Every structure is written in C-alpha cells, then in structure tokens.
Residue, then its C-alpha position, 0 to 999 in steps of 0.5 A: m059818706n061812705w067810700k063809694s060816695f067819696l069815689g063817686l060810685a054810689p047813686n046820686s039822688s041829686a042828679a038832674e032829671g034825665e041825666h044818666p047816673l053813671t055820667s055823674r058818678s064818673g065826673e066826681f071820680l075824676s075830680a077825686l083823682v085829681f085831688l088825690g094827685v095834687a095832694a100826693s104831689f104836694l106831700a112829695v114836694l114837701g118831703k123833698c124840700g125837707w130832705m134837701q133842707l135837713v139832709e142835703g142842706e150843706q151840699w146845696t149851700f156849697t153848690q150855690q156858693q160855687t155857682q155864685s162865686q169866682t176863684r182866683h189866685s191872690t196877687i203877692t209879690r216876690g221879696q225885695i233885694l236890698d243893699k246894705n243901706g236899704q237901697v232897693l236893688a230888685l222888686d216886683r212892679i204890678h201892672y195890668r194887661v189891657a186887651i180888646d174883644p174883637f168879636s164884640a168890637a165888630k158889633v159896634a154900630s157906626n156913628e151918625t158921621g159914618v165912622e165904621g163901628l169897628q174902627r170906632a172901637i179900635q181907636g177908642v181902645l188904643d187911645l185909652p190914657g196910660l196905655i203903653l202899646d205892646q207894638p206899633r199902633s198900625k200893626i195892632e190895628a191891622r191885626i185886630v181887623e184881621i181877627a174881626l174878619r176871621n171871627q165873622q167867617i167863623s160865625a157865619p152859617g155853614p161848615h167851619p174847620p175844626g179847632a177854629p174858635l172865636i177870638q175874643y181876647y187880644p192883648v194890646g198893651i199894659v198900664e202901670a198900677g196906680l193913678a194911670e190904672i185908675e184913669l184908664l178904668r174911668a175912661r174904659l167905662r166912658l168908652h163902653k157907654d159911648l159904644e153901647r157895649p163892652v169891648v175891653p175885658a177885665l184887666e189882667t194883673l201882671l208882675e214884673r221883676y224890676y231892677p232900679f239900677g239897671d245892669c249894675a250889680t247884675l252878677v251879684v243880684g242875678e235875674l229871674r227865669k221867664d216863668r218867675q219860679i226860680g232865679l237863674h243866678g246870683i242872689e235870685l237863685s241862692c235865696n229863691d226859697r226866701l224871695k219866692a212868692r207863694s200865692g193864695l186862693l181867693s173866692q169872690r161872690t158874684d151875681a149872674g152878670g159877674r158883678r161883685l156882691a161882697e169882698a173876696t175871702e181867702q180860701v187858701p192862705s198865701m205864704e209870706r215871702e222875705d226880703v233879702q238885705l245884702t252887704i253890697g253897697i250900690h255906690e261901691q258896686a258902681l265904682l268897682e264896675s267902672v274901675l274894672e271897665e276902665t282897667y279892661f280897656s286900658t290893659g287889653a285884657e281878656s277879663v278883669t275881676g274885682i272884690v271889695m270886702d271888710p276884712r274884719n267880718g267878711e262882708i263883701i262890699a262889691l263884687s264883679t267881673y268885666p265883661g260880665l252878663q248883662r240883664g237878660d243875657m242868661q235867659k237868652l242862653w237858657n232859651q238856646s240851651r247854652p247856659g254853660d256859655a255864660l260861665p266866663m262872664m259870671l263872677q270869676a272871683l268864685h269860678l276862676s282857678m288860677e296859679p297865684g304867683s307872688v301874692v302867696k309870699p306874704l303867707i309864706l312870710t307868716a310861716a317863717l315868722q312862726a317858725g322863729l325866723r326874723f325880718e333881718d335874717r339873711v337869705d341865700v340869693h346866690a343859690m339860684s338853683q336847687s338840686f335833689a336826687g340828681r335833679r336840678r332846677v334853676f330859679t331867676d328874678s327879674h332884678l337883683l335883690r338889694d335887701r337880702t333878708l327875709l323882709g327884703t325877699v317879700v318887699e322886693s318879691s324875690n323868687i330865689g329868696i322865697v325858695d330858700i325860705g321854703m326849703r328851710l321851712g320844709k314841705k310840712r310847714v309850707h303845706q300847712c301854711l297854705t291850707s290853714f289860710g283856706l287855700g284849696s278849699r271853698t270859702g263858704i260864700d253864700l252864692p252857688g257854684e264856688e270852685r274849690g281850687s287844688i292843693k295836693p295832699l302832703s303825701k304827694w308833695s315833692w321837693y319840686t312842688l315845695t319850691s314851686a308852691s313857695f312862689g305861687y305855682e303848682i297850686q290852684v286857688t280862686p281870688l275869693q280864697l286869696i282875699r280871705a287869706y289876706s283878711v287874716i293878716a288884715n284883721g289880726g289873725e282870724l279866718v272870716t267867711p266871705h258873705l253877701k247876706k246881712s243875715f249870714v250866720d258864720p258856719l265857723g261859729s264864734p269865736r272865729t278860728r285864729i290862724i296866726s297871732t296878732q303880733i305876726a299879723s302886724q309884722a306881715r302888715f308892715a312888710m306889705r306896707e313896705v312893698m308899697r312904700v319902697g318895693t314892687g308897688k312903689t310906683v302905684g302911689g295914691m293918697v291912701e296909705m295902702a299895704g299890699k302885694t303884687g303877683t304876676a304868674k305865667m298861664s299854663v296851656e295844656g301843661e305848658y307855660v306860655d310866654g306872653l300869657y299872664t295873670s296879674s293880680f294885686i291885693g291891698f288893704a287900707p288903712w294899713q295899720a287898722p284895715e277897714r277895707i280890702a280889695m283885690v283885682v285880677v287881670e287875665q291875659p293883659d296885652p303886653q303891648m299896652k300897659g304891660y303885664y306886670a301887676s304893678k302896672t295893671a291890677a295895682p292902680a285899680v285897687r288903689d283907685l278902689l280903696e281911695g273911693v270906698l274909704r271916702l264913702d259914708g260909714n267908715r272911720v276914715q270918712q268920719a275923720l275926713a268929714a271933720t276936716d274937709p266936708a267937700s272931700l266927701l264927694v266920690p269921683q266917678r269915671h266914665s261908665r255905662h251905669r248912669f246915676d242922676s244928680t242926687d247920687s253920691l258918685r260924681r265927677q271932680g274936675e276934668d284934668d284927672p277925675r280919679r285923683i283925690d285932693p292931696l290935703v293932709r288927712a286925719d287917721s291914716l290918710g297922710r300926704r305923701e309925695r310920689t317919688g317919680e313915675g318909675e326907676a331904671p328898667a332893671w327895677d321897673h318890674d313886678d312878679 
C-alpha cells in the first residue's frame, strides 16, 4: 500500500457499482485523520503523564498531601509553678469550647409532635452533658434565634448589605477535659443522628491558667496576661521564658469530608517548657497572709508587709503585702492603661524604700565590737546634744537608759547612747558597716522591680549624717535588705542572697562573703535575745525563744518629719542560738489611737506569731524535736482568713479562747517554757523606738 492509498487518494477498485470514487476516498481520508488524532492525543497524554511522574512527581505529591491534610498547632501546656514541697501553685487546665451552628440548626426539620426544628436543635445542644454555659440559658437561646433570623435574611434572594456573611459558629460554653468531654462527644453523635444533620462544630481546645490555692501567694506567683504570652508580675513574669509554652505544627491527613485517615505527624516540633519549683511553702505563705491581714485591721495601718526566710541559705519561705493585688486585678489595671496604680499593692519588701530607725542598731553594735569595744564599756548618756562647726543638735530618748553600757544601748534602744558610739567609730566605719551588710544596694532576688535604696557616698557624709545614720535616719533601705543584713548575724557572719527559686544559683559564688566573724555574730545574737528578754521587746512574750530588734521611725513628707506618721518594723529569728527561720514585719502608718505606733505593739507580735507557726511545721529541727515529745502539737493554728483550706490541710484552728497560743509544754531544743512577766511596765518604760 502506497501513501496515497493510505490517505484514501488512490482509486478504489472495490468501490460499489455506481458509487463515485471520490466519495469513497474522502471517507477513508477522514478515518485516517481521526486515527492520527487519537494516536497523537494518546502519545501526548502518555508524554504528559511521564513528565508529571518523572519530572514533577515531588511537586504533585506535595500538592496532594496539602489537599488531603489539615494543619493545626499542637496543644502544649505552660510550665507548672510548685512550692517547696511539690504542691502545685499554678498549672494549665485543658477544656474545650462548645458551639452551635445556627445556620445548620435552622434547617432541622420539625418532629412529629410539631416542635420547631430550630428549637429542637437549641434544646439538644444546651442539654449536652457536662456543658458549662457562658451566659444564662435564656440569653443564649434568644441570641441563637436572632442569629438564625439574620442568616435567613442573608440567604434569601435579593441584594444584601456588604460585609454580612452567614454566622455558622456561636460559642455557648465549655466542657472540661476528661470524662465530661467524652460523655459530651457521645451525646453529640446521638444528637446529630436524631436531628439528621450536624449542628455542633468540632470542639475547640482552650487552655486556662489555674491557681489551685486561689488568691493565696498571688503577689509571689503572679498571673498571666490575657493572651497568655507573658506574665504580668511575680514568677509568671520573671520565669516567663522557662514557663512559656511553644507550640509545634501538626499535619493531619483527611478525606474530602474531613475525616481523619491517619495519625497526625509533627511538621514543626514543639519547644519543651520547664516547671519552676519555689522555696515558698504554701502553708507558711497562708499563715503569713493571715497574720498580715489581722495586723492590718488591728493596727489600722496603711499597709503591712512580711517576710519569712531561712537565714542559712537565703531561701524565702513566705512573702506578702496586705492589702495586695488579688487574682485578675493587674489585668484590669493593664486594660485601663493604669499598671502603675498596682505598685502600692505589690510586694513592698522589694519596692518600699524607708528610713529604718532603730533596727540598724544591732548592725552598729557589730561595728563597735569589731573596733574593739566590749559589752560592758560605758556610754555617755549625758551628752544629749552634739555640736560641730558651730552647729548643735539635740538627741532624746523616750525613757531613761538604765544599763549605760554598749550592750544596754542596744537592748534598751537608746538614741543618745548609739549616737555616742557612732561618733566614736567615725564616718568611715559606720558607712562601711552599713554598706557591707548590703544596705543601699540590691539583694539580687530573682524577682523583677527591686528598689536599690540609698546610702550617701562617704565623701558626702557630714557629722550630721553620721549621727542620723547611727539610729536609722538619712538612709533609705528596703525590708528585704534589712532581713538580709540580719541573716548575717543569724547564720554566723555570711552574706546570703534572698531567692525564691529552688534552682537559684547564688551570684556571690561559693564560699559566701563573710561580713563579720562567728564570734561577733554570736555576741550580736545574744544582745538581740536580751532585747526580747529584758529590753524593748520584753512584753512581746511567746513560746519560742526569739531574738530580735524593734524599730519605729517617723515618716518624712516633702522633707519634713510629721508627728503621727510612723513606720514600725521588727525583725526576729529563732531558735536564737542556731536560727532556722528569720521573719520581718513592717507596719506602715499604724493608727496611734488603736494599738499605738511602737513596733513592740504592732510589728513584733506578728513576727512572734509567724515564728511560732513556721517552726511547728514539717521540715525543721524544732519540729522534729516536738514530734518526739508531743505529736498533737504538730497542728498549726489558723486565724480567720479569706483563704480557705479543706480539712486535709495542716492549717487548723486549736481552741476558741485564743487560737494563736501554742500550748505551754516544756520544749526540746530552744522551745523552753518561760512565763510572761506581765502585760507591761510603767508608762515611762512602755515604749519602743
């Protein structure tokens, strides 16, 4: 066959009789063209398939996977915050958002009894087991009906206003993860089967920051910003990088209907978050907050601040201010662009710069002992005034100093006597004493916002500054700096760094900086014990043999000291010979018409109650000695408080006559029995400065 025959151009000898030859050839030609077209198309398709398979295979595989998969962020919780015993103070709880599709619900058919389809759907959704409604039921029902009517208007023929899409998702409440979630999902399947269409979209995963102990330890633990990206204050802020949850990206293969075909795979891995364990004890913290609350109301103060610490290593056991921020207060102030208003209600142990008054006298005592003075050395109490360069200054005491010695000056808190000692030491020694104890410099606590305080450089000290600083004026310090300084005396002479995290690394390194010798620290502890036994703290009493020092300082307003405005403070530690706990309470502006303003009447009783309480809790040597003699005494008394604990907690009330008083049994170690000598002495001696 030649090419003409193949194309149908050659004469066809087999053509039917009477048929024109050209007509036969045209049909054959068209058939050939069709054949060639089909063959060419087949070759083209084959070539394209080969190209897609060999050259573009990876690209089309990726496109297929993207079409048949859904991506979502993995659910990862923020790190937990724990107390020293592992009690959870903050954690994330998972729950799920439940919603209704008003557009689909409006298409539900009425049942045989005549109940409208939309009403059936609404009732079925709101009756799902475990559902916690966001709003009152009637309000939710009315809103869903309103949305359904709006959707009906939008979907009807005719022009519609721009930007008016159908609403197919309206949240109605939440369900907790776990058994409640499983039961709700089962009921959801039954509901969809009964209504013959889905009306409840897929549940949305939500994370909520939960604080099991409510407002207790709010100022220490802090709280999260609403977007959960950063803490607003406290540990939630300072440890945000460790606690923060960094979600990964998951890919889930599905069919056209969205049903899952395989387990989700992790495209972008999530970042591990860390838990943070604190040195805080939740029972000690609750006790502190209760004591501060009672002190606030009983003294009529402007604010009360307390700290409980282990003087041996700087671990803070409890820390608070009353009145303080409660959970959610900071977020409200943040939303109102008023975060600065929260400062007076935050931890004043870090933020309050104050003139300390007589609590600096034990520190001056250590400088005198280092300079070679002895307890029995006499002081000049007749020099009630000092003069220098033609300037004269008068000093007064609220009582007559009976023991006119170096020891008596501190025990009886004599301003005249301590000024005499300060003048003997000179500016350089007094300045070095105060700064070496860490006053006027940040302590390095692992919380943000610590104030520095202020102690003038030595070059700017005058004789007036020297005499003032000797009894706690013309210097600005924070309560945290003071309790740190007293810890040096309590632990035998070493400077520690207050901290709240168990994993804290002391920037001072090891060994710690020694400030005073062990012998001088021991002498200072003895002097502070005498303060409580026969001195200005004599009327405080208590069952724990405590050492401490009172301080009551006038407050300065615009450079002038104002009568009637005082800051009362007290620092004490126990057992005084080998202290395990040290506590400080600062009472700002106590009402003189209530308990008075002296620290022995306001701050000192609070510290006594704190030390009696925390030394009876588990985990210290005094407690172990008590357990061997009187197991029943292990219960810790509880005051009235806004914090509620169930019967399993170790904070419990003992007796109705005086729930604070610990039974006066003879104690092992340093908890010896000592009868109180009376409620007070003559008015001339019933004082504290």
